[in-house]
N, C-alpha and C positions, 0 to 999 in steps of 0.2 A: 793612777797614774792622773796627773794634773792635764787639766785640759791644754793643749797646745795648739798655738794659733801658727799659721806658715803663713808670710806674707812673701809673695814672688812674682815673677814676671816671666813672660815665654820669650826667650829668644834663642839663638843659636851663635849668638857672639860670642867670643872665646871659649866655644863648644860647652856654655854651661847652658843645659835645659830646666826649666824649674816654672813654677805655676801661675797662671794670670789669675790677679785677686788675689783675695783673701778666703781662706778657709780652715776649718777646725775639723781635725781626722785623727784617728788612732790607727793609721796604715803602717805607724811603727810604736810598738809598745815595749817599753824600758822599763828592764828591771836591774836592779843593781845588786849583783851576785859577786862571790869571791873571784871569778875570773873577769871581773869587769863588765860592760855594759852588753847585755845580750838584745838582739834586734825579732822580734816574730811579726810577720805579715802576709797579709791575703791579699793577693793582688792579680794582676794580668798585664801583659804585654801586649800591645797590639802592633804591627809593622804597616807602615802607608807609603805611598808614592811620592810626596811632598817631605822636604825637612824638616825634622830633623831625621825621617825615615823609621822611627820609633817612637813610641810612649808609653809610659808606663800608668796604669790605675790602681786605686788603692780603696778600700773602706775608709771611711769618714767616722769622726770620733766617736762618734753617737752609733755607730754600726750600722747606719740607715740607709747608706747609699755609698755608690762609688764615684770618687773624686780624681781629675788629674792629681797624680803625685810626684810633687817637687823632686827631681833628684840633679845629681851635678855628674859630667863625664867630662873626660878630657879628649875624647874623638868620637864624632859622630860617624858612621857609616858614609860611605863615598857616594853612594846613588840609592835609589828607590829600594824599602825593604821589602822584599817580597815574602818572608816568613821569619819568625823570632821565634826562640823557645829558651823557657829557664831549663837549667840541668836538673835533673831529679833531686841531689843533694842541695839543691837552692844556693850553690857559690857561684854560678856564672850564668850568662846570659850568651847566646849565638844569634846574630843575626845574616841571614842571607840576603846578598843585595846583587845589582845589576850591573856595577862595574869594580874593576879591581881594587882590591882582595878577593871581592866574592862572597867573603866570609871574616865577620869581624866578632871576636869573642871578648867578653869582659867580664873581669873580676867584680865581683859584686861585695858590698859592705853596705849592709840596709839596705837602702834605695838605691845608693850611691853607687857608679860604675869606674873600674881604670880598664882600658883597653890592654889588650896582653898583645905581645910581638905577635905578629904573623906566621902561620905556620911556615916552615921553610919550603913546602912545595905548596901552592894554591891550587883552588879549584882551575880547571882549565876555560872555565867560561861564566858567565852570570848564575849565579846561585839563585834557584828558585825554593828549595827546600831543606830545611835542617832538622836533624832529629839526635835525641841523646839515647844512650842504652841507658836502661834502667839505673845500673851502678855508675853512671857517670864516667866509665873508661873511657867509652867511644863517642864520638862523632862524627855523622854521617853527613854530607852533603850533596843534594841532587842539583846539576846544574848543566850546562849548555855545553857542547864539546865533549869528546869521547877524554876519558871514559865514564862521563855522564855522572857517575858515582863515584865521591871522593870519602874514604873513610879514614879518621885522625885517631890515634889512640892516645891518651893523656896520661902525662905522669907528670904530677903535679901542676904545674902550671905552662907545661908546654905541651905541644900537640904534632905529633910525628903522624905524617902519611903512612898506613898500611899499603904494602905491595897490593894491586888491583886484583878483583875477583878474576878466576880464569875464563869466566865468562860474563860478559858486560852486559847492561841495558843494551836494548837495540838503538837507542836514541836519547834525545834531550831528556834529562831526569828532571821532572816537574815536583815531585815530592817524594818523601821517604819518612819512614816510621820503623822504629823496632817495638818486637814485640815485649808486651811486660816482664815475660820470663827471661827477655837478653838472648835468645837462642835465634830469632830470626832479626832479617832486616826485608821490608818490602820497599819496591822503588817503582814508582808510576813513571812512565816515559810517553812520549806521543807517536811511537808508533807501534803497530801489532809485533808482541802479543799485549801491549800497553801496558803489564804489569810483570815484573821479576820478582822474585821471593828467592834469598839466599839463607841457608843454616850457617851456625858460627860456631867452629870449633877453635879455641883460643882466639889468635887474630885471622885466622882463616875463614873466610865467607864461599860458601860452594852453594852454587844455583841449583835448585830444584827444578824439576819437569814443569814448563808451562801447563797452564791449566787447559782444560779440552775445550770447555767455553770460555774465551778472552772476552773482555770489557768490548761494550758496543760503540766506542767511541774514545777521543782522544782523552785521556784522565785529566784531573785537576788534584786529585788527593788520594790517598790512602791511609787508611787507619787499623788496627788491632781491636779486636774485644779485650775487657780487661784480663780475660783467662786465655788469653792466647790461640784461642782454639778458632777465630774467626777474621776475616781479613774483609775490608769493605772497600771498594771503588768508586770513587765518583766520576761522571765524563761527560761529553759534549752529547752523543747521540742518545737514545730512547733504548735501555728504559732508565738511564741516568744514572743507576748504580747497581752494582754486582755485589754481592755477597758471598764468599767462599768460606767452606768450613775447612782445616788446615790439620792435618795429623802429624805435621814434621815431615813428611816427604809429600804428600801427593793435596793439593788445590781442587776442592770438588765445588762447584756451583751450587749454591743450594736456591729452592724454589722464591722466583722474585716476590716481594709483597703484594698483597691484592690491589692495593691503591700505592702508585707509583709516585714518584716525585711530577711535576709541570713541565718542567725544562732541563735543562744542562746541570747537572751537578756538581758543585763546587767545592763541597766540604762534607763530610761526614765523621761523627764521633759518638761513642759510645758512653752513658753515664759512667762512674766508677764503680757502680754496682751493678754493671751490665744491665738493668731491667728497660732501658730506652738507648732509642738510635736516633741522634738528630741529623738533618742533611738541610744542606742550604743549597739553594738554585736559583737560575737567572728569573722565574714567571713566577707570577703570584699563586699563591701567597708567600712564596719566598723562601719558606722552611717549611720543613715535615717533619714530624716527631712521630715515632712507631714505640709503642712498647713492646717488650720483646718476651716471649715465652717460649725456649728452644730452638727451632728453626722459624718459627711463625713471627710474623713482623705484624703489628694493626696499626695501622694511622690513627693519631688521635684526633679530635676535633680542632680546627685552627683558632687560634686564639683571635679577641677580638679584634687588637691592634696587631697587627702584621710589623714585620721588619719594615724598615725605609723604603727597600726595593731590592734591587737585585742585590743578592745575600752571596756573602764570601766566604767568610767563617764562622767557626761556632767550636765551642768550647763548654765543658761543664766545670764549674767552680764548687760543687758539690754533687750528690745523688739528685738533685732537684732545682738547681740555679744553674740555667742554659744562658749563655750570652752569645748573640748573632751580629754580625757585623755586614754592613750594606757599603755597597761603591759609590754611593750617592753624593754627589758634588755641592748639593745647596739642602735637601730635605733632613739630613741627618743620618749616622752611622753606625750607631751602637744601641740595641734593644736589650733587655734582660727579662728572662723570663722565669715564672716558678712552674715546675712540672712536678704534679703530683696525681697520682691514681690514673684517671683518665684527662685529666685537665690540663690544659697551657694556658698560665695567664700572663699578660704582660705585668711588669711591677715598677721596672725604672727605666730612664734614660742617663747615664752620668754627664755630667754638666760640661757642655763643650761637644757633645757629641749629638744633640737634637737640633731642630729647627734653626737654621743659620750656623750651623756647625763649624767651628775652626777646623776641625780636623777632617781631612776627605782624604777619598782615594784608600779607604783603609781596606785591606788584605785579609791577613791572618790574626788570629788571637791565640794565645797559649795561656794557658793558669799557672800562677805559682801557689802552691798547697801544701803550706810549711809541713814536715812530719817532725823536724827537729831544729834547735835553735844554732847558730852559726855566730 
C-alpha cells in the first residue's frame, strides 16, 4: 500500500471529527478485491467527558505507534461519554452517555460512523456501561433508574428492547459484561449485592443466586475471563477487587491475591489468553498487573514509568499490549505497556494524550481487534 498522508483538523462543527495536524499511518489497509475496497485496522475507542465524547485511535503507517484516527460522523453523542464498545463483528460502535437518548449506536464503514435510529424504547436513565454479546446479537446498557439494565436484540440495524429480566439489579447499573460464551450477563450496581449475574436462554435472562461473599464496596466494573469461568468485580472498598469462579449456577469467591491494589479499583481485564489480569486504581502505582496460574494471582513488579495518575480504564490490544487510561486533566491520559513474562514495560503514549494533552477526562477504553474483513 502506498504511504498515505492524512491532513486534518479537530473540531465538532458540522459533526465532523478529524485529526489535528499531519500524520502518516496505516490504520486503514486497503486491498482492491473483486468485491471492492475492504478495510482492515487495529485500534481502540476511548470515551471521555468532553465533546466529542469519544475518539478513536489507530496504528500509524509504519506500525510504530498509536495516533488519533481521522473519521467522520453525522452525529456525536449528546453528553459525556461514560463507556464505549465496538461490536465483536466490527460493524457497530455503541456509546453510553449521560443525557438522553443515553445510548448512541453507530454503523461503521472503515473508520467512519453513521448514527443509527435510536431504539424505540430508550434506557431509563444515564448510560454508564454498554456491552455486546460475542455474536453481536445483543447489546446491554447499564444505566440509572429502574430497570437499571436494558437489553436490546439486534435485527440488521434495528435494536429492539427485550422484556426485562424477572429479577432486576438492586440499583443503578454502573457496568455490564457478556461472558465470551454468550450465555452469561453480569451487571455491576451501586448497592448490595453489588453484582448480579444472569444466564441466558434465547431471549430470556434469568438471575442466579447472589454470591455468599459480595464485593466490599460500590463497584466500578465487571469483566469475564476468556473461558467464561471467572468474573472479576472492582470497587471502592478494600480489597478493591473480588474474583469469582462461576460454573453456570453458583458464584464462588476465590482467594484474594496476596498483593492487592493500593486503592479503589476502577477497571480490570484479563489478557485474551487469560495469562494476565490488569487492574486500574486510584492510588500509586495506579495499576496492578497479575500473572495468572489457575486461581493464583501473582503481582508483577511495577513498571518504571507509571500511568499519569488516577487510572480509569484498561484494555488489551493483544496478549502483551496493555492500554491504561488516566483521569488527569493536565499531565496526560493514556500510556501503553508491554507485558511479557514477569515484566511490565512502558512503550508509548499516543500523540495528543501525553503532557499538555488535548484529550482529558478519559474514562473507558475498548479495543477493536479485527478477526474478519467487512
